[in-house]
Backbone as JSON, one array per atom type, in Angstrom:
{
  "sequence": "MLYKTRLHWGVFIKPALVVLVGVSSWCCSAKVQDPPWLWMFGAAVALIGCSGLRHYVEVMTFEFAVTTSRLIFRWG",
  "N": [[101.77, 40.6, 84.77], [103.54, 42.98, 83.1], [104.09, 44.17, 80.61], [103.27, 43.54, 77.22], [104.1, 42.46, 73.98], [104.69, 42.35, 70.38], [106.59, 41.27, 67.44], [108.11, 43.85, 65.47], [106.62, 45.67, 62.74], [108.46, 46.33, 60.9], [109.97, 44.24, 59.91], [109.01, 43.58, 57.48], [109.96, 45.32, 55.56], [112.37, 44.85, 54.06], [111.71, 42.44, 52.49], [109.57, 43.57, 51.05], [110.82, 45.57, 49.54], [112.44, 43.96, 47.93], [110.51, 42.59, 46.45], [109.4, 44.78, 45.11], [111.61, 45.64, 43.54], [111.92, 43.34, 41.99], [109.44, 43.17, 40.62], [109.48, 45.6, 39.21], [111.77, 45.25, 37.6], [110.91, 43.09, 36.17], [108.74, 44.13, 34.74], [110.07, 46.09, 33.22], [111.9, 44.56, 31.76], [110.25, 43.0, 30.25], [109.64, 44.35, 27.98], [111.88, 44.19, 26.48], [113.35, 42.75, 23.65], [115.52, 41.05, 23.1], [117.62, 39.25, 25.14], [115.02, 36.78, 25.03], [114.34, 35.51, 27.44], [114.83, 37.17, 29.56], [112.89, 38.42, 31.16], [112.27, 36.51, 33.01], [114.13, 36.67, 35.02], [113.39, 38.93, 36.55], [110.92, 38.0, 37.45], [111.74, 35.87, 39.03], [113.17, 37.19, 41.06], [111.06, 38.61, 42.21], [109.55, 36.49, 43.22], [111.34, 35.48, 45.1], [111.29, 37.6, 46.87], [108.78, 37.24, 47.88], [109.13, 35.62, 49.98], [108.66, 36.95, 52.2], [106.34, 36.22, 53.35], [107.03, 34.38, 55.21], [107.98, 36.03, 57.21], [105.6, 37.2, 57.96], [104.32, 35.07, 59.24], [106.08, 34.78, 61.38], [105.69, 37.25, 62.71], [103.05, 36.98, 63.51], [103.15, 34.81, 65.25], [105.13, 35.12, 67.2], [105.66, 36.23, 70.49], [106.22, 38.48, 73.09], [106.76, 39.07, 76.52], [106.81, 40.93, 79.55], [107.3, 40.44, 82.89], [107.14, 40.92, 86.45], [109.21, 39.42, 87.39], [110.55, 38.13, 85.29], [111.46, 37.72, 81.76], [109.47, 36.76, 79.01], [109.46, 34.76, 76.19], [107.64, 33.69, 73.52], [106.89, 31.48, 70.87], [105.53, 30.05, 67.9]],
  "CA": [[102.3, 40.94, 83.48], [103.72, 44.42, 82.99], [104.07, 44.63, 79.22], [103.16, 42.46, 76.24], [104.32, 43.04, 72.65], [104.99, 41.44, 69.27], [107.65, 41.76, 66.57], [107.81, 45.09, 64.79], [106.23, 45.51, 61.34], [109.62, 46.65, 60.07], [110.57, 43.06, 59.29], [108.46, 43.46, 56.14], [110.53, 46.33, 54.67], [113.31, 44.24, 53.12], [111.01, 41.65, 51.47], [108.76, 44.44, 50.19], [111.72, 46.2, 48.59], [112.87, 42.94, 46.97], [109.38, 42.39, 45.54], [109.31, 45.98, 44.28], [112.69, 45.57, 42.55], [111.62, 42.24, 41.09], [108.32, 43.52, 39.74], [109.88, 46.66, 38.29], [112.66, 44.7, 36.58], [110.07, 42.21, 35.34], [107.99, 44.98, 33.81], [111.0, 46.75, 32.29], [112.54, 43.59, 30.87], [109.25, 42.39, 29.37], [109.64, 45.11, 26.73], [113.13, 43.91, 25.77], [113.17, 41.64, 22.73], [116.65, 40.13, 23.07], [117.19, 37.86, 25.06], [113.6, 36.65, 25.38], [114.16, 34.94, 28.76], [115.26, 38.14, 30.56], [111.81, 38.73, 32.09], [112.24, 35.49, 34.06], [114.96, 37.14, 36.12], [112.56, 39.78, 37.4], [109.91, 37.16, 38.09], [112.42, 35.1, 40.08], [113.45, 38.1, 42.16], [109.79, 38.88, 42.88], [109.19, 35.3, 44.0], [112.22, 35.45, 46.27], [110.76, 38.6, 47.8], [107.55, 36.73, 48.5], [109.48, 34.9, 51.2], [108.17, 37.79, 53.28], [105.25, 35.51, 54.02], [107.64, 33.77, 56.39], [108.01, 37.08, 58.23], [104.23, 37.36, 58.46], [104.08, 34.0, 60.21], [106.85, 35.12, 62.57], [105.04, 38.35, 63.42], [101.8, 36.52, 64.11], [103.32, 33.76, 66.25], [106.07, 35.5, 68.25], [105.07, 37.07, 71.53], [107.16, 38.82, 74.15], [106.07, 39.62, 77.69], [107.65, 41.32, 80.68], [106.63, 40.33, 84.19], [107.96, 41.51, 87.5], [110.36, 38.59, 87.72], [111.23, 37.53, 84.15], [111.04, 37.99, 80.39], [108.89, 35.57, 78.42], [109.46, 34.73, 74.73], [106.87, 32.55, 73.02], [106.74, 31.4, 69.43], [104.93, 28.8, 67.41]],
  "C": [[102.35, 42.46, 83.36], [103.56, 44.93, 81.57], [104.04, 43.43, 78.29], [103.28, 43.08, 74.85], [104.57, 41.94, 71.63], [106.16, 42.01, 68.48], [107.18, 43.02, 65.84], [107.47, 44.83, 63.32], [107.39, 45.78, 60.39], [110.29, 45.45, 59.44], [110.06, 42.86, 57.88], [109.12, 44.4, 55.12], [111.45, 45.69, 53.63], [112.61, 43.35, 52.09], [110.16, 42.5, 50.54], [109.63, 45.15, 49.16], [112.2, 45.21, 47.53], [111.75, 42.67, 45.97], [109.24, 43.58, 44.6], [110.38, 45.98, 43.19], [112.4, 44.48, 41.53], [110.51, 42.57, 40.11], [108.71, 44.61, 38.75], [110.85, 46.14, 37.22], [111.91, 43.75, 35.66], [109.33, 43.03, 34.3], [108.91, 45.63, 32.78], [111.6, 45.76, 31.3], [111.53, 42.88, 29.97], [109.21, 43.09, 28.02], [110.88, 44.84, 25.88], [112.94, 42.66, 24.9], [114.3, 40.61, 22.79], [117.41, 40.22, 24.38], [115.75, 37.71, 25.58], [113.35, 36.11, 26.79], [114.48, 35.94, 29.88], [114.16, 38.47, 31.57], [111.72, 37.72, 33.22], [113.09, 35.88, 35.26], [114.16, 38.0, 37.08], [111.5, 38.99, 38.13], [110.53, 36.35, 39.23], [112.73, 35.96, 41.29], [112.16, 38.42, 42.93], [109.34, 37.68, 43.71], [110.06, 35.15, 45.23], [111.74, 36.45, 47.31], [109.5, 38.15, 48.5], [107.86, 35.86, 49.71], [109.12, 35.74, 52.43], [106.98, 37.19, 53.98], [105.77, 34.79, 55.26], [107.69, 34.78, 57.53], [106.61, 37.32, 58.8], [103.92, 36.3, 59.51], [104.86, 34.28, 61.5], [106.17, 36.21, 63.38], [103.79, 37.87, 64.15], [102.01, 35.5, 65.23], [104.32, 34.1, 67.35], [105.36, 36.42, 69.23], [106.1, 37.27, 72.63], [106.39, 39.44, 75.3], [107.11, 39.92, 78.78], [106.81, 41.2, 81.94], [107.55, 40.96, 85.23], [109.22, 40.69, 87.78], [111.11, 38.03, 86.5], [110.72, 38.08, 82.83], [110.54, 36.69, 79.79], [108.9, 35.74, 76.91], [108.68, 33.5, 74.32], [106.81, 32.62, 71.51], [106.11, 30.06, 69.08], [103.45, 28.71, 67.65]]
}
């Protein structure tokens, strides 16, 4: 085995930004009185961003290796 690596932590950037946008819109819209359901939009966006947990599972279970004769990809 010449080299062994995992997925890059950069896969978390997009979900983290979605959570940040969702939380900030949730906080800003909580102060708005009309319509009263507007804060739910920010909460929904933040929950969608929490799909980054899927990326965590990918990072922890994917493995790449380079040998002298082949490339090895393992997941699961």
